[in-house]
C-alpha positions in Angstrom: 6.6 -17.1 -15.2 4.1 -14.4 -15.7 5.2 -11.9 -17.8 4.0 -8.2 -18.2 1.9 -7.3 -21.3 3.8 -4.0 -21.1 6.9 -4.4 -23.3 9.2 -1.8 -21.5 8.6 -3.0 -17.9 6.3 -4.6 -15.3 3.1 -3.0 -14.1 4.2 -3.0 -10.4 7.1 -0.5 -11.5 4.3 1.7 -13.2 2.1 1.3 -10.4 4.3 2.7 -7.8 4.4 6.3 -9.2 0.6 6.3 -9.7 0.3 4.8 -6.2 2.1 8.1 -4.9 -0.6 10.1 -6.8 -3.5 8.1 -5.6 -2.2 8.2 -2.0 -1.8 12.0 -2.4 0.8 14.3 -1.6 0.9 13.4 2.0 1.6 9.6 1.5 5.2 10.0 2.4 4.6 12.2 5.5 2.0 9.9 6.6 4.2 7.1 6.2 6.9 8.7 8.1 4.4 9.7 10.9 3.6 6.1 11.4 7.2 5.0 11.5 7.9 7.4 13.9 5.0 6.4 16.1 5.6 2.7 15.7 6.8 0.8 18.8 10.3 -0.6 17.9 10.1 -3.5 20.1 6.9 -5.6 19.2 5.2 -7.9 22.0 3.2 -9.7 19.5 6.4 -10.6 17.3 4.5 -9.0 14.2 3.6 -5.3 14.9 5.9 -2.4 14.5 8.8 -1.3 12.0 10.2 -3.6 9.3 13.4 -2.5 7.0 14.5 -4.4 3.7 14.1 -5.0 0.0 11.6 -6.4 -2.6 12.8 -8.0 -5.5 10.4 -8.6 -8.7 10.8 -12.2 -10.1 10.0 -11.3 -13.7 12.8 -9.1 -14.0 15.7 -7.0 -12.3 13.5 -4.5 -10.7 13.3 -4.1 -7.3 14.6 -1.8 -4.4 14.1 -0.7 -0.9 11.2 -1.4 1.2 9.8 -0.3 4.7 6.8 -1.3 6.6 4.8 -0.7 9.6 2.5 -3.2 10.9 -0.5 -2.5 13.3 -2.8 -4.6 14.9 -6.4 -4.7 13.7 -8.0 -7.1 15.6 -7.2 -10.7 16.6 -5.1 -12.4 13.8 -5.4 -9.1 11.3 -2.8 -6.5 11.0 -2.6 -3.5 8.7 0.4 -3.6 6.9 1.6 0.3 5.7 4.3 -0.1 3.0 6.9 2.4 1.4 8.3 1.3 -1.6 11.4 2.5 -3.8 12.6 1.9 -7.1 15.3 4.1 -8.4 14.5 7.9 -7.7 11.0 7.1 -7.4 9.0 5.9 -4.1 4.9 5.1 -3.0 3.1 4.0 -0.3 0.3 1.8 -0.2 -1.8 -0.2 2.6 -2.8 -3.8 2.5 -4.5 -6.0 5.2 -2.8 -9.2 6.5 -4.8 -11.9 8.1 -3.3 -15.1 9.4 -2.5 -17.4 12.3 0.1 -17.7 15.0 2.0 -20.7 14.9 4.7 -20.8 17.8 6.5 -18.0 17.2 5.5 -17.4 13.5 2.7 -15.7 11.9 1.6 -17.0 8.7 -0.5 -14.6 6.6 -2.4 -13.8 3.4 -3.3 -10.4 2.0 -5.1 -8.9 -1.1 -5.5 -5.5 -2.4 -6.8 -4.1 -5.3 -4.6 -1.0 -6.3 -5.6 1.0 -9.4 -7.8 -1.9 -11.0 -4.8 -4.5 -10.5 -5.3 -7.4 -7.7 -2.1 -7.7 -5.7 -2.1 -10.9 -3.2 0.5 -11.7 -0.7 1.5 -14.5 1.6 4.0 -15.2 4.0 5.5 -15.9 7.2 6.8 -13.5 10.0 8.8 -14.3 13.1 10.1 -11.9 15.6 13.1 -10.8 13.4 12.4 -11.8 9.9 9.5 -11.2 7.7 9.6 -12.8 4.4 6.5 -12.9 1.9 5.6 -13.2 -2.2 3.5 -11.1 -4.3 1.7 -11.9 -7.1 -0.6 -10.1 -9.6 -1.8 -10.7 -13.2 1.5 -9.0 -14.4 4.2 -9.6 -12.0 5.6 -11.9 -9.0 8.3 -11.2 -6.6 9.5 -11.5 -3.0 10.4 -9.1 -0.3 12.5 -9.7 3.0 12.3 -7.6 5.8 13.8 -7.4 9.4 13.6 -5.3 12.2 15.7 -2.1 11.9 18.7 -1.7 14.0 18.5 1.0 16.8 20.2 4.0 16.2 22.5 5.0 19.1 21.7 7.6 21.3 24.0 10.3 20.9 23.5 11.7 24.5 23.8 8.1 25.8 27.3 7.6 27.4 29.3 4.7 26.2 32.8 3.5 27.5 35.8 5.0 26.0 37.9 2.7 24.0 40.8 1.3 25.6 44.1 2.3 24.3 
């Protein structure tokens, strides 16, 4: 088990507020814009919207997580994440490279954020995105699924039978 040298919390939890500052004040609106523009159904089984949670395995820190994956060439995707913890949140991007194996995409990615290298690896299936992350301070997992479509209030649905 990797322990943080910071006694009152993991480095990742300390990085997220700094990430929000590092990405600028428009980080959340930039993520929301990507989210709104991303195609809900994906033809490649990888790109599009994802929603779920992250969990640090060093301690009880975790929270909501959203991601938008966009193709960047053959077997390469740009992942734009929006992570929450408590009342805080932040965004970051990470390139992901991998290979398609049947309906699965196995990937790895790495990114330096504020001087700390964060590595991730996992598998994406058309309806499930599971990965691990690792830095010199923290390890953890994240699990995401495709978001459920929101019913269109203008659509007509059959009235319930009485």
